[in-house]
C-alpha positions in Angstrom: 20.2 14.4 -2.0 18.3 16.5 0.5 18.5 15.5 4.1 15.2 16.1 5.9 13.8 14.5 9.0 10.4 16.1 8.2 8.0 15.5 11.0 10.5 13.4 12.9 12.9 16.1 13.5 12.2 19.6 14.9 8.4 19.3 14.7 6.1 17.1 16.7 4.6 13.9 15.5 0.9 13.2 16.0 -0.1 9.8 17.5 -3.8 9.2 17.6 -6.0 6.5 19.1 -7.5 3.9 16.8 -11.0 5.5 17.1 -12.6 8.7 18.3 -11.0 12.1 18.5 -7.3 12.8 18.2 -5.2 12.7 21.3 -2.8 15.4 22.2 0.4 15.7 20.1 3.4 14.0 21.6 7.0 14.9 21.0 8.8 12.5 18.6 11.9 10.6 19.6 15.0 11.7 17.7 16.1 8.7 15.6 19.7 8.7 16.7 18.6 8.4 20.3 15.7 6.0 19.8 15.6 2.8 21.7 14.3 1.0 18.6 17.1 2.2 16.4 19.8 1.5 19.1 18.5 -2.0 19.5 19.9 -3.1 16.1 21.0 -1.4 12.9 19.9 -2.5 9.5 22.0 -4.0 6.7 20.8 -2.8 3.3 21.9 -4.7 0.1 21.0 -4.2 -3.5 19.4 -7.4 -4.9 19.2 -6.0 -8.4 19.1 -2.7 -10.3 18.0 -1.5 -13.7 14.2 -1.5 -12.8 11.8 1.3 -13.6 9.3 2.3 -10.9 9.1 -1.1 -9.2 5.6 -1.1 -7.7 5.4 -4.3 -5.7 7.2 -7.4 -4.7 5.8 -11.0 -5.0 7.6 -14.0 -3.7 7.7 -17.4 -5.5 8.1 -20.7 -3.7 11.4 -21.4 -5.5 12.9 -18.2 -4.3 12.2 -16.1 -7.3 10.8 -12.6 -6.9 8.3 -10.9 -9.3 8.5 -7.1 -9.5 5.8 -5.3 -11.6 7.0 -2.0 -13.0 4.6 0.9 -13.6 5.4 1.4 -17.3 3.9 -2.1 -18.0 6.8 -4.4 -17.5 7.3 -7.4 -15.2 10.7 -8.6 -13.9 11.5 -12.0 -12.5 14.5 -11.9 -10.2 16.6 -15.0 -9.4 20.0 -14.9 -7.7 20.2 -11.2 -8.2 19.6 -11.3 -11.9 16.5 -9.6 -13.3 14.9 -11.0 -16.5 11.9 -9.6 -18.3 8.7 -11.8 -18.2 7.0 -11.6 -21.6 3.3 -10.7 -21.1 0.8 -8.7 -23.0 0.5 -5.5 -21.1 -0.5 -3.5 -24.2 -3.9 -2.7 -22.7 -2.3 -1.1 -19.6 -2.9 2.7 -19.3 0.5 4.1 -18.4 -0.2 7.7 -17.4 0.9 9.7 -14.4 0.4 7.6 -11.3 -1.3 4.8 -13.3 0.1 1.8 -15.0 1.0 -1.7 -13.8 0.7 -1.4 -10.1 0.3 -3.9 -7.2 0.9 -7.7 -7.4 0.3 -10.7 -5.2 1.3 -14.3 -5.7 -1.6 -16.7 -5.2 -1.2 -18.9 -2.1 -1.6 -22.0 -4.3 1.1 -20.9 -6.8 3.0 -24.2 -6.4 0.2 -25.9 -8.3 -1.6 -23.1 -10.1 1.4 -20.8 -11.0 -1.0 -17.9 -10.7 -0.5 -14.3 -9.6 -2.7 -11.3 -9.6 -1.9 -7.7 -10.7 -3.8 -4.4 -10.3 -3.6 -2.2 -13.4 -5.1 0.8 -15.1 -6.9 -0.4 -18.3 -7.3 1.4 -21.6 -9.0 0.5 -24.9 -7.7 2.4 -28.0 -6.1 5.0 -25.8 -9.3 5.6 -23.8 -9.1 5.1 -20.1 -11.7 2.4 -19.1 -11.2 1.3 -15.5 -8.7 -0.1 -13.0 -8.9 -3.9 -12.7 -7.5 -6.9 -11.1 -6.1 -9.5 -13.5 -5.1 -13.1 -12.9 -2.0 -14.4 -14.7 -0.2 -17.7 -15.1 3.5 -17.8 -15.1 5.1 -20.3 -17.5 7.1 -23.1 -16.0 10.4 -21.5 -17.2 9.4 -18.1 -15.9 10.0 -16.5 -19.2 6.5 -15.5 -20.0 3.0 -15.1 -18.4 -0.4 -15.6 -19.9 -3.6 -13.9 -18.9 -6.1 -16.2 -17.2 -8.9 -13.7 -16.7 -10.0 -10.3 -15.5 -10.7 -11.0 -11.9 -12.5 -7.8 -11.1 -13.3 -4.8 -13.4 -15.0 -1.5 -12.9 -12.7 0.2 -10.4 -12.9 3.9 -11.3 -10.0 5.4 -13.2 -8.8 9.0 -13.9 -7.5 9.4 -17.5 -4.5 11.2 -15.9 -3.8 8.2 -13.7 -4.2 10.2 -10.5 -4.9 8.3 -7.3 -5.1 4.9 -8.9 -4.2 3.1 -5.7 -3.8 0.0 -5.9 -2.4 -2.5 -3.4 -3.6 -6.1 -3.1 -2.7 -8.3 -0.1 -3.8 -11.7 1.1 -5.2 -12.0 4.6 -4.5 -15.2 6.7 -8.1 -16.4 6.0 -7.4 -16.3 2.2 -9.4 -13.2 1.6 -7.9 -10.8 -1.0 -7.8 -7.2 0.4 -7.3 -4.4 -2.1 -6.6 -0.8 -1.3 -7.9 1.6 -3.9 -7.7 5.3 -4.7 -10.5 7.9 -5.1 -9.1 8.9 -8.6 -9.2 12.5 -7.4 -13.0 12.8 -7.8 -14.9 14.5 -5.1 -17.8 12.1 -4.3 -16.2 8.7 -4.8 -14.7 8.0 -1.4 -18.1 8.3 0.3 -20.0 6.6 -2.5 -20.6 3.0 -1.4 -21.7 2.1 -5.0 -18.2 2.9 -6.2 -15.1 0.8 -5.7 -12.7 3.8 -5.5 -11.4 5.2 -2.2 -12.0 1.9 -0.5 -10.5 -1.3 0.8 -12.2 -4.2 -0.9 -12.4 -7.8 0.3 -13.0 -10.6 -2.2 -12.5 -14.2 -3.2 -9.2 -14.3 -5.1 -10.5 -17.1 -7.4 -13.9 -15.7 -8.4 -13.7 -12.0 -7.7 -16.9 -12.3 -5.7 -17.5 -10.7 -2.3 -17.0 -12.9 0.7 -20.1 -14.0 2.6 -19.1 -12.2 5.8 -18.3 -8.9 4.2 -19.9 -6.0 6.1 -22.3 -4.9 3.3 -23.0 -8.4 1.9 -26.8 -7.9 2.1 -26.7 -4.8 -0.1 -28.7 -4.8 -3.4 -25.7 -3.2 -5.0 -23.0 -5.7 -6.2 -20.2 -3.2 -5.8 -21.2 -2.3 -2.2 -21.0 -6.0 -1.3 -17.3 -5.9 -2.1 -16.5 -3.1 0.3 -14.6 -3.7 3.5 -14.0 0.0 4.5 -14.7 3.3 2.8 -13.9 7.0 3.0 -10.3 6.7 1.9 -8.3 9.0 -0.3 -5.5 6.9 -1.8 -4.6 3.6 -0.1 -1.2 2.3 -1.2 -0.2 0.1 1.6 -2.1 -2.9 3.1 -0.5 -5.1 5.7 -1.7 -7.8 8.1 -0.3 -7.8 11.6 1.1 -11.2 12.4 -0.7 -13.0 15.2 -3.5 -10.6 15.5 -5.1 -10.4 12.0 -5.2 -6.6 12.3 -5.3 -4.9 8.9 -3.1 -1.8 8.8 -3.1 0.6 5.8 -0.9 3.4 4.6 -2.7 6.3 2.9 -1.6 9.4 1.1 -2.8 12.7 2.5 -3.2 15.9 0.3 -0.6 18.4 1.6 -1.0 17.2 5.2 -2.0 14.2 7.2 -0.7 11.1 5.6 -2.4 8.3 7.6 -1.7 4.9 9.1 -5.1 3.3 9.8 -6.4 0.3 11.6 -9.3 -1.1 9.6 -12.7 -2.0 11.2 -15.1 -3.8 8.9 -17.8 -1.5 7.5 -16.2 1.6 8.9 -15.9 5.1 7.3 -12.5 6.8 7.4 -13.8 10.2 6.8 -12.4 11.6 3.5 -15.0 13.7 1.7 -13.7 16.4 -0.7 -17.3 16.8 -1.9 -18.3 18.2 1.5 -21.5 16.1 1.7 -22.2 16.5 -2.0 -22.3 20.3 -1.9 -18.9 20.7 -3.7 -18.3 19.3 -7.2 -14.6 20.3 -7.3 -12.0 18.2 -5.6 -11.6 20.3 -2.5 -8.4 19.0 -0.8 -8.6 21.4 2.1 -11.1 19.2 4.0 -9.8 17.1 6.8 -8.4 13.6 5.9 -10.7 12.3 8.7 -13.7 14.6 9.0 -15.0 13.9 12.4 -17.3 17.0 12.3 -19.2 15.7 9.3 -18.8 12.0 10.2 -18.7 11.7 14.0 -18.4 7.9 13.7 -15.4 8.0 11.3 -12.4 6.1 12.5 -9.4 8.3 13.5 -6.0 7.2 12.3 -3.4 5.4 14.4 -0.9 8.0 13.2 -0.9 11.1 11.0 2.0 13.1 9.5 0.4 16.4 10.7 1.1 19.6 8.8 3.4 18.0 6.1 3.3 14.8 4.1 5.8 12.1 3.4 3.7 10.4 0.7 3.7 7.1 2.5 3.1 4.1 0.2 3.9 0.5 1.1 3.8 -1.0 4.6 4.8 -4.4 6.1 5.7 -6.0 9.4 9.0 -7.2 10.6 8.8 -10.8 11.7 11.2 -13.1 13.4 13.5 -13.3 16.4 16.4 -12.0 14.3 14.9 -8.5 14.5 15.3 -8.4 18.2 13.3 -5.6 19.8 12.0 -4.7 16.4 10.2 -8.0 15.9 6.6 -7.2 15.1 7.3 -3.6 14.3 5.4 -1.9 11.4 7.5 -0.5 8.5 6.2 2.2 6.2 8.1 3.6 3.3 7.7 7.0 1.7 8.0 8.5 -1.7 8.3 12.3 -1.2 9.9 11.8 2.2 12.4 9.3 0.7 12.6 7.4 3.9 11.6 4.3 5.9 9.7 4.7 9.1 9.5 2.2 11.9 6.5 2.1 14.2 6.1 0.1 17.5 2.5 -0.7 18.3 0.8 -1.9 21.4 -1.5 -5.0 21.2 -4.5 -2.8 20.3 -2.6 -1.1 17.5 -1.9 2.2 19.3 1.4 3.7 18.1 3.9 3.8 20.9 6.8 5.5 19.0 7.9 6.2 15.4 11.6 6.2 14.5 13.7 6.8 11.5 16.5 4.3 11.0 19.6 6.3 9.9 20.2 3.8 7.1 17.0 5.0 5.4 17.1 8.7 5.9 17.1 10.1 2.3 19.7 7.6 1.2 17.9 5.6 -1.5 15.5 8.1 -3.1 11.8 7.5 -3.4 10.6 4.3 -1.9 7.4 2.6 -3.2 6.9 -1.0 -2.0 7.9 -2.9 1.1 7.1 -6.5 1.7 8.3 -9.1 4.3 9.9 -12.1 2.5 9.6 -15.7 3.4 13.2 -15.6 4.5 12.3 -13.0 7.2 14.1 -10.2 5.3 12.4 -7.0 4.3 12.3 -6.1 0.6 12.0 -2.5 -0.6 11.7 -1.0 -4.1 12.9 2.4 -5.1 10.8 4.5 -7.5 12.8 7.3 -9.1 12.3 6.1 -12.6 15.9 5.6 -13.5 17.9 2.6 -12.5 15.5 1.7 -9.7 16.5 -1.0 -7.3 15.2 -3.9 -5.3 16.7 -3.7 -1.8 17.1 -6.4 0.8 17.0 -5.3 4.5 18.2 -7.5 7.3 19.5 -6.9 10.9 23.1 -5.8 10.7 
């Protein structure tokens, strides 16, 4: 497997403020010498193998783990053994980047046994939309039945490109959903479309929450929007103790972004160039401050290359030592896990590459912090994919 430090090696890393124009580039800290890495190594164990593009990780109260797989399969993992959960995923559009994607377990699962998936939807082979679906897991965990379509009408590309789609519960019970722009020029800036956004909704009804930034809009879709102007959000994480919402977003051939969300804010992606370009022009800036002076600049950008960052999560608990509270972001193309230390406002202080995760496990898709304080990561190579458990060594 190739060994590449990408932007963390010979080239500089860009760290930007949480709003306004970019700050000056600062030199990255070589991982082997970083204080964060030296403070404690990671132990990586394989929980289970034999998965296929594990897209997310959902934790059950009894210790079980649900892993949706992009080809339209759901695994329930107990004591290191993965069993297929029987469910009707025949209407899932499995194409390119699309399929069975993100998953969250409902906070009231102990009584409702419900969980929510995000999936590309087809009818007779025709791409219809991307939707959130509520499911109920049988008492024995062997099957799941569909409860309802929670939210429909997210745009879809028949190729599956830029499908998003990552759901995460906030501490206040709101369901936050990062979506993709489906590689269409005008969608990210169109507040009447649910693509290229982070949505905020009631997880029981699918309705917008009363304090959403555009709740007074006459358009029902706009009322669901929390932030807009995104390209392809695949990571949504809540910072413990602060409630800050941090996202991980794919750049085109440059500028993957880690963003701090501000309600109602524009994050500046506009391949339509203000509606003057009908093609999907990916040469435009990820955050176009010239066209949108009020757009929110990223906390961090990958600069002239991309790692294809996907999931993100926070390390929590005293067992992590100096890394307690650090942000973790995993990468597909970059095949690595990145560790970010943030100040209280969210500014990135440093980014390090733990040597345990430098191109050792292939493409990494999902990362979630488990109730046991461990970090769980899925690989996404398509053959014998794994669920990994990460703890302090």
